[in-house]
Kinemage of the C-alpha trace (Angstrom):
@kinemage 1
@onewidth
@group {chain A} dominant
@subgroup {mainchain}
@vectorlist {calphas} color= white
{ca met a 1} P 0.000 0.000 0.000
{ca cys a 2} L 1.122 3.498 -0.817
{ca arg a 3} L 1.185 6.947 0.776
{ca ile a 4} L -0.477 9.983 -0.801
{ca leu a 5} L -0.400 13.750 -0.227
{ca cys a 6} L -2.145 16.854 -1.537
{ca val a 7} L -1.284 20.430 -0.536
{ca arg a 8} L -3.403 23.292 -1.863
{ca ser a 9} L -3.262 27.038 -1.197
{ca asp a 10} L -4.432 30.280 -2.732
{ca glu a 11} L -0.920 31.627 -2.176
{ca arg a 12} L 2.292 30.082 -3.466
{ca phe a 13} L 4.031 27.880 -0.901
{ca asp a 14} L 7.407 26.163 -0.691
{ca met a 15} L 7.132 22.502 -1.729
{ca glu a 16} L 10.316 21.372 0.023
{ca pro a 17} L 9.100 21.143 3.658
{ca his a 18} L 5.981 19.246 2.592
{ca leu a 19} L 7.982 16.786 0.511
{ca ala a 20} L 10.475 16.384 3.361
{ca ala a 21} L 7.668 15.557 5.815
{ca phe a 22} L 6.165 13.179 3.272
{ca ala a 23} L 9.513 11.452 2.771
{ca gln a 24} L 9.879 10.965 6.520
{ca leu a 25} L 6.337 9.595 6.720
{ca ala a 26} L 7.089 7.097 3.947
{ca arg a 27} L 10.449 6.092 5.444
{ca glu a 28} L 8.901 5.437 8.881
{ca ser a 29} L 5.791 3.653 7.594
{ca pro a 30} L 5.120 0.117 8.899
{ca glu a 31} L 4.556 -0.859 5.251
{ca tyr a 32} L 7.520 -0.500 2.884
{ca gln a 33} L 7.060 2.638 0.758
{ca gly a 34} L 10.266 2.537 -1.267
{ca asp a 35} L 9.203 1.198 -4.695
{ca gly a 36} L 9.559 4.600 -6.341
{ca trp a 37} L 7.707 7.852 -5.948
{ca gly a 38} L 6.446 10.869 -7.841
{ca cys a 39} L 4.843 14.258 -7.549
{ca ala a 40} L 2.903 16.738 -9.673
{ca trp a 41} L 2.567 20.463 -9.193
{ca ile a 42} L 1.314 23.508 -11.040
{ca asp a 43} L 3.560 26.349 -12.167
{ca ala a 44} L 3.105 29.275 -14.554
{ca asp a 45} L 3.114 26.911 -17.540
{ca gly a 46} L 0.649 24.406 -16.087
{ca trp a 47} L 1.233 20.919 -14.728
{ca arg a 48} L 4.723 19.570 -14.043
{ca val a 49} L 5.222 15.877 -13.265
{ca tyr a 50} L 8.260 14.186 -11.708
{ca arg a 51} L 8.807 10.463 -11.074
{ca asp a 52} L 11.775 8.454 -9.857
{ca ile a 53} L 12.332 4.773 -9.142
{ca ser a 54} L 14.279 5.404 -5.932
{ca pro a 55} L 12.594 5.734 -2.523
{ca val a 56} L 11.419 9.261 -1.864
{ca trp a 57} L 13.687 9.576 1.183
{ca glu a 58} L 16.760 8.764 -0.940
{ca asp a 59} L 16.052 11.002 -3.929
{ca ala a 60} L 18.487 13.921 -3.868
{ca ala a 61} L 16.920 15.293 -7.069
{ca ala a 62} L 13.458 15.816 -5.594
{ca pro a 63} L 11.818 18.941 -7.060
{ca ser a 64} L 11.881 22.233 -5.200
{ca gly a 65} L 10.274 25.605 -5.724
{ca arg a 66} L 6.909 27.171 -5.055
{ca thr a 67} L 3.419 26.269 -6.202
{ca thr a 68} L -0.247 26.539 -5.256
{ca leu a 69} L -1.019 22.832 -5.705
{ca leu a 70} L 1.111 19.764 -5.014
{ca leu a 71} L 0.360 16.040 -5.196
{ca ala a 72} L 2.823 13.356 -4.096
{ca his a 73} L 2.799 9.562 -4.041
{ca ala a 74} L 5.174 7.003 -2.498
{ca arg a 75} L 4.704 3.536 -3.932
{ca ser a 76} L 4.492 0.156 -2.270
{ca ala a 77} L 4.151 -2.223 -5.213
{ca tyr a 78} L 1.668 -5.065 -4.736
{ca arg a 79} L 3.680 -8.265 -4.250
{ca gly a 80} L 6.752 -6.346 -5.402
{ca glu a 81} L 5.574 -6.494 -9.013
{ca gly a 82} L 5.922 -3.975 -11.839
{ca ile a 83} L 8.609 -1.845 -10.209
{ca arg a 84} L 9.284 0.511 -13.111
{ca val a 85} L 9.278 4.275 -13.160
{ca glu a 86} L 6.427 4.408 -15.692
{ca asn a 87} L 4.210 2.683 -13.111
{ca asn a 88} L 4.820 5.418 -10.553
{ca met a 89} L 2.108 7.917 -9.796
{ca pro a 90} L 0.909 10.581 -10.208
{ca phe a 91} L -0.774 9.397 -13.393
{ca phe a 92} L -1.514 12.295 -15.735
{ca asp a 93} L -3.934 12.458 -18.658
{ca gly a 94} L -3.034 15.948 -19.886
{ca glu a 95} L -5.617 17.645 -17.665
{ca arg a 96} L -5.778 15.742 -14.379
{ca ala a 97} L -3.246 14.258 -11.985
{ca phe a 98} L -4.257 11.177 -10.004
{ca ile a 99} L -2.815 9.376 -6.961
{ca phe a 100} L -4.116 6.222 -5.285
{ca asn a 101} L -3.567 4.185 -2.119
{ca gly a 102} L -5.442 0.956 -1.677
{ca glu a 103} L -5.814 -2.717 -2.352
{ca leu a 104} L -8.564 -4.445 -4.333
{ca his a 105} L -9.031 -8.203 -4.699
{ca gly a 106} L -10.899 -9.917 -7.519
{ca val a 107} L -11.618 -6.821 -9.626
{ca arg a 108} L -13.804 -7.513 -12.666
{ca ile a 109} L -13.494 -4.426 -14.856
{ca lys a 110} L -12.074 -4.064 -18.341
{ca glu a 111} L -10.045 -0.899 -18.696
{ca arg a 112} L -6.741 0.225 -20.136
{ca gly a 113} L -3.848 0.783 -17.765
{ca arg a 114} L -0.466 -0.661 -16.857
{ca ile a 115} L -1.390 -1.320 -13.206
{ca gly a 116} L -4.614 -1.464 -11.227
{ca ala a 117} L -4.510 2.139 -10.032
{ca glu a 118} L -4.286 3.466 -13.593
{ca lys a 119} L -7.245 1.274 -14.555
{ca val a 120} L -9.241 2.751 -11.657
{ca phe a 121} L -8.384 6.276 -12.863
{ca asn a 122} L -9.457 5.586 -16.431
{ca phe a 123} L -12.557 3.681 -15.354
{ca val a 124} L -14.046 6.313 -13.033
{ca lys a 125} L -13.651 9.056 -15.672
{ca arg a 126} L -16.323 7.328 -17.740
{ca phe a 127} L -19.046 8.131 -15.218
{ca gly a 128} L -19.132 11.881 -14.690
{ca asp a 129} L -19.380 13.567 -18.099
{ca gly a 130} L -16.722 16.019 -16.930
{ca asp a 131} L -17.986 16.203 -13.330
{ca met a 132} L -15.288 14.482 -11.285
{ca gly a 133} L -17.330 14.431 -8.082
{ca leu a 134} L -20.114 12.580 -9.854
{ca ala a 135} L -17.574 10.347 -11.592
{ca leu a 136} L -16.149 9.278 -8.243
{ca glu a 137} L -19.555 8.602 -6.706
{ca arg a 138} L -20.744 6.485 -9.622
{ca gly a 139} L -17.440 5.004 -10.699
{ca leu a 140} L -16.255 3.858 -7.280
{ca asp a 141} L -19.635 2.272 -6.542
{ca ala a 142} L -19.387 0.424 -9.869
{ca ile a 143} L -15.874 -0.789 -9.001
{ca glu a 144} L -16.965 -1.957 -5.559
{ca lys a 145} L -19.834 -3.964 -7.047
{ca arg a 146} L -17.373 -5.622 -9.418
{ca thr a 147} L -14.770 -6.416 -6.739
{ca arg a 148} L -14.679 -9.402 -4.427
{ca tyr a 149} L -13.082 -7.441 -1.590
{ca val a 150} L -12.096 -3.796 -1.182
{ca arg a 151} L -9.429 -3.595 1.476
{ca ala a 152} L -9.014 0.118 0.835
{ca met a 153} L -9.556 2.662 -1.918
{ca asn a 154} L -8.170 6.135 -1.186
{ca leu a 155} L -7.513 8.530 -4.035
{ca ile a 156} L -6.999 12.173 -4.948
{ca val a 157} L -7.517 13.709 -8.393
{ca ala a 158} L -6.800 17.336 -9.333
{ca asp a 159} L -7.187 19.301 -12.546
{ca ala a 160} L -5.398 22.257 -14.095
{ca ser a 161} L -7.959 24.663 -12.620
{ca arg a 162} L -6.866 23.477 -9.156
{ca arg a 163} L -10.106 21.643 -8.493
{ca val a 164} L -9.335 18.757 -6.151
{ca his a 165} L -11.604 15.788 -5.457
{ca phe a 166} L -10.868 12.868 -3.171
{ca ala a 167} L -12.368 9.644 -1.909
{ca ser a 168} L -11.579 7.484 1.090
{ca arg a 169} L -13.010 4.084 1.907
{ca phe a 170} L -11.547 1.075 3.663
{ca ser a 171} L -12.695 -2.215 5.196
{ca glu a 172} L -9.920 -2.804 7.735
{ca asp a 173} L -6.891 -1.309 9.494
{ca pro a 174} L -8.146 2.249 10.052
{ca asp a 175} L -4.903 3.190 11.819
{ca tyr a 176} L -3.156 2.722 8.480
{ca phe a 177} L -5.760 3.578 5.862
{ca arg a 178} L -7.603 6.529 7.408
{ca met a 179} L -6.643 9.806 5.750
{ca his a 180} L -6.120 13.066 7.644
{ca ala a 181} L -6.682 16.708 6.775
{ca ser a 182} L -5.048 19.827 8.140
{ca his a 183} L -5.020 23.572 7.653
{ca gly a 184} L -2.161 25.817 8.643
{ca asp a 185} L 0.137 28.535 7.300
{ca gly a 186} L -2.501 29.286 4.646
{ca ala a 187} L -2.290 25.797 3.131
{ca arg a 188} L -4.748 22.917 3.212
{ca ile a 189} L -3.227 19.437 3.459
{ca leu a 190} L -4.731 16.018 2.802
{ca cys a 191} L -2.428 13.114 3.611
{ca ser a 192} L -2.362 9.405 4.383
{ca ala a 193} L -1.266 10.282 7.928
{ca pro a 194} L -0.391 13.397 9.938
{ca tyr a 195} L 3.065 14.738 9.265
{ca pro a 196} L 5.713 13.381 11.630
{ca asp a 197} L 6.704 15.889 14.287
{ca ser a 198} L 3.835 18.236 13.370
{ca asp a 199} L 4.041 21.578 15.111
{ca arg a 200} L 1.283 22.729 17.431
{ca arg a 201} L 0.061 25.366 14.996
{ca arg a 202} L -1.284 22.634 12.763
{ca thr a 203} L -4.097 20.326 13.847
{ca trp a 204} L -5.080 17.170 11.985
{ca thr a 205} L -8.616 15.895 11.501
{ca pro a 206} L -9.353 12.272 10.527
{ca val a 207} L -11.348 11.899 7.302
{ca ala a 208} L -14.488 9.819 7.784
{ca asn a 209} L -14.531 6.433 6.113
{ca gly a 210} L -16.669 6.494 2.972
{ca thr a 211} L -16.094 10.191 2.259
{ca ile a 212} L -16.190 11.517 -1.308
{ca gly a 213} L -15.691 15.244 -1.549
{ca lys a 214} L -13.878 18.352 -2.729
{ca phe a 215} L -10.727 19.625 -1.108
């Protein structure tokens, strides 16, 4: 299972401290999070995407700079399979960036994609006619009906207009799979877990299981 992060602000913020906290979170996770990582952010020219096969905590070339929207993903490959940089998230379709953390067993959907998470991304987009909130509500329900067991299905998708939608659902291990939200220093944060060593100015709120919403 993976770790995911979204940081959004109306004002430009420094990406480096958020990526450093995320790297520490991944390094200290009880599940191995070192099968590559990636991030996507928006600059003056639109989306930028970076991926690397090394663990996020070992990548000396991690992007820096300022942005108003950042997504990051640290990968834990299912059964250690498909460890290639092209399988790293965020996945990007030219308009939207997508990150996923979860585990599905016995999925019966036909969709293009190199790994399961990319198939989920492409599948849910069928259902909203451009409305990502509706696509998540309908698409994730359709996936769940076609899946023998959903251990967890947490995801974040953002577009070039900085609209961010997310979903969180899990069937076990809430200490690991429950997402958390925070607001501080003018930025809103949605993450797989609170930052390590969070300062007292920032409080974290657990996201309710089954939530689909905007961020």
